[in-house]
C-alpha positions as CSV (number, residue, x, y, z in Angstrom):
1,X,-21.1,31.3,-22.4
2,X,-20.0,28.6,-24.8
3,X,-16.7,27.7,-26.4
4,X,-16.1,25.4,-29.4
5,X,-14.5,22.1,-29.5
6,X,-13.4,21.4,-33.0
7,X,-13.8,17.8,-34.2
8,X,-12.8,17.8,-37.8
9,X,-15.0,20.3,-39.6
10,X,-17.9,20.0,-37.2
11,X,-17.6,22.0,-34.0
12,X,-19.3,20.7,-30.8
13,X,-20.5,23.3,-28.3
14,X,-19.0,23.2,-24.8
15,X,-20.6,24.7,-21.7
16,X,-18.7,26.6,-19.2
17,X,-20.5,26.5,-15.8
18,X,-20.0,29.2,-13.4
19,X,-17.2,28.6,-10.7
20,X,-16.1,25.4,-12.5
21,X,-13.6,24.6,-15.2
22,X,-14.8,24.2,-18.7
23,X,-16.4,20.9,-19.5
24,X,-17.0,19.5,-22.9
25,X,-20.1,17.5,-23.7
26,X,-19.8,14.6,-22.6
27,X,-18.3,15.8,-19.3
28,X,-15.0,14.2,-18.4
29,X,-14.8,12.7,-15.0
30,X,-12.0,12.9,-12.5
31,X,-9.4,10.1,-12.9
32,X,-10.1,8.8,-9.5
33,X,-13.7,8.1,-10.5
34,X,-14.2,4.4,-11.0
35,X,-16.8,4.9,-13.8
36,X,-14.5,6.3,-16.5
37,X,-12.2,3.3,-17.0
38,X,-12.8,-0.4,-17.0
39,X,-10.8,-2.8,-14.9
40,X,-8.9,-4.1,-18.0
41,X,-5.2,-3.7,-18.2
42,X,-4.1,-1.0,-20.5
43,X,-2.5,-2.4,-23.6
44,X,-2.1,0.7,-25.8
45,X,-4.0,3.9,-26.3
46,X,-7.3,5.2,-25.3
47,X,-10.5,5.3,-27.2
48,X,-10.6,9.1,-27.4
49,X,-8.0,11.9,-26.9
50,X,-9.8,13.1,-23.7
51,X,-9.2,9.7,-22.0
52,X,-5.4,9.5,-22.7
53,X,-4.6,11.6,-19.6
54,X,-7.1,9.6,-17.5
55,X,-5.6,6.3,-18.6
56,X,-2.1,7.6,-17.9
57,X,-3.3,8.5,-14.4
58,X,-4.6,4.9,-14.0
59,X,-1.2,3.6,-15.0
60,X,0.5,5.9,-12.5
61,X,-1.9,4.9,-9.8
62,X,-1.2,1.2,-10.4
63,X,2.6,2.1,-10.5
64,X,2.8,0.4,-13.9
65,X,5.7,1.8,-15.9
66,X,5.0,-0.3,-18.9
67,X,1.3,0.7,-19.1
68,X,2.3,4.4,-18.6
69,X,4.9,4.2,-21.4
70,X,2.4,2.5,-23.7
71,X,0.3,5.6,-23.6
72,X,2.9,7.3,-25.8
73,X,3.6,7.1,-29.5
74,X,7.0,5.4,-30.3
75,X,8.2,8.7,-31.7
76,X,6.8,10.9,-28.9
77,X,8.5,13.7,-27.1
78,X,7.8,14.6,-23.4
79,X,9.3,17.5,-21.3
80,X,10.7,16.3,-18.1
81,X,9.5,18.0,-14.8
82,X,12.5,19.3,-12.8
83,X,10.9,18.6,-9.5
84,X,10.7,14.9,-10.5
85,X,13.4,14.3,-13.0
86,X,16.1,16.9,-12.0
87,X,15.8,18.7,-15.3
88,X,13.3,20.1,-17.8
89,X,14.9,18.5,-20.9
90,X,12.9,16.9,-23.6
91,X,12.9,13.0,-23.7
92,X,12.2,11.5,-27.1
93,X,11.3,8.0,-28.4
94,X,10.3,4.9,-26.5
95,X,13.4,4.5,-24.3
96,X,13.3,8.3,-23.3
97,X,9.5,7.9,-22.5
98,X,10.1,4.8,-20.4
99,X,12.8,6.6,-18.4
100,X,10.5,9.6,-17.8
101,X,7.6,7.4,-16.7
102,X,9.9,5.4,-14.3
103,X,10.8,8.7,-12.7
104,X,7.2,9.4,-12.0
105,X,6.5,5.8,-10.9
106,X,9.4,6.1,-8.5
107,X,7.4,8.5,-6.5
108,X,4.9,5.8,-5.7
109,X,2.4,8.3,-7.0
110,X,-1.4,8.9,-6.9
111,X,-2.3,11.0,-9.9
112,X,-5.5,13.0,-10.3
113,X,-6.2,14.7,-13.6
114,X,-8.9,16.7,-15.4
115,X,-8.9,17.6,-19.1
116,X,-10.2,21.1,-19.5
117,X,-10.3,21.4,-23.3
118,X,-9.7,19.3,-26.4
119,X,-9.5,20.3,-30.1
120,X,-9.4,17.5,-32.7
121,X,-8.1,17.9,-36.3
122,X,-7.9,14.7,-38.2
123,X,-5.6,12.3,-36.5
124,X,-4.3,14.9,-34.0
125,X,-5.8,16.5,-30.9
126,X,-4.7,19.3,-28.7
127,X,-5.5,18.8,-25.0
128,X,-5.2,21.1,-22.0
129,X,-5.1,19.3,-18.7
130,X,-4.5,19.9,-15.0
131,X,-2.9,17.3,-12.9
132,X,-1.7,16.7,-9.4
133,X,0.7,13.8,-8.4
134,X,1.1,13.0,-4.6
135,X,3.9,10.7,-3.7
136,X,7.2,10.3,-1.9
137,X,10.6,11.5,-3.0
138,X,13.7,9.3,-2.9
139,X,14.2,10.2,0.8
140,X,10.6,9.2,1.7
141,X,9.3,12.8,2.1
142,X,5.8,13.6,0.9
143,X,5.8,15.4,-2.4
144,X,3.1,17.0,-4.5
145,X,3.6,18.0,-8.2
146,X,0.9,20.1,-9.7
147,X,0.9,21.5,-13.2
148,X,-1.3,22.5,-16.1
149,X,-0.2,20.6,-19.2
150,X,-0.5,20.9,-23.0
151,X,-0.5,17.7,-25.0
152,X,-0.8,16.7,-28.6
153,X,-2.5,13.4,-28.9
154,X,-2.2,11.2,-32.1
155,X,-4.6,8.7,-33.4
156,X,-3.1,5.3,-34.2
157,X,-4.0,3.1,-37.2
158,X,-6.1,0.9,-34.8
159,X,-8.2,4.0,-33.8
160,X,-6.7,4.4,-30.4
161,X,-5.2,7.7,-29.1
162,X,-1.8,8.2,-27.5
163,X,0.4,11.1,-26.4
164,X,2.6,12.5,-29.3
165,X,3.9,15.7,-27.6
166,X,3.5,16.1,-23.9
167,X,4.5,19.4,-22.1
168,X,3.3,18.6,-18.5
169,X,3.7,22.2,-17.5
170,X,3.2,24.0,-20.8
171,X,0.0,25.8,-19.7
172,X,1.2,26.9,-16.3
173,X,0.5,30.5,-15.2
174,X,4.3,31.0,-15.1
175,X,4.4,31.4,-18.8
176,X,2.0,34.3,-18.8
177,X,3.0,38.0,-19.3
178,X,0.9,41.1,-19.0
179,X,0.6,41.6,-22.8
180,X,2.6,40.4,-25.8
181,X,5.2,42.7,-27.3
182,X,3.9,45.0,-30.0
183,X,4.3,43.4,-33.5
184,X,5.6,45.5,-36.4
């Protein structure tokens, strides 16, 4: 069975292997895999929308608040995660993003991530990810935060991609209902 990954007006076929999450060609690798990112310091953005989540994971794993915050557009919005930040309010702009990233980095995290699907339209892309952060809370107790995110990436003038809207738990199963209400 195949799905479509829209890239402008030209779709690219994606293959869905049995017993595995959908993978778009070329297949994305797990963030912990050393062959997906170089050893260079992240300055801003990623070369493709699929890599934005992976480069954010690299910044988290390096416990680098500045690198994590630079993966977001200056006018970006991100939904906080109650388990990490104590609320699920939306943070906006560079200062808000940096505060949210500092909350994650405060966990001394290790982040693993996979991007399940990406749809590109011009300078924007919609991604669906699944991520897991393992770390320690403020009392030193082990903590795991696992969600399914929905993200809108934006292409910068220099061709690099960054988060524009990040809803870290926007694709969680908790949002599902048996069927939508009947429309009149």
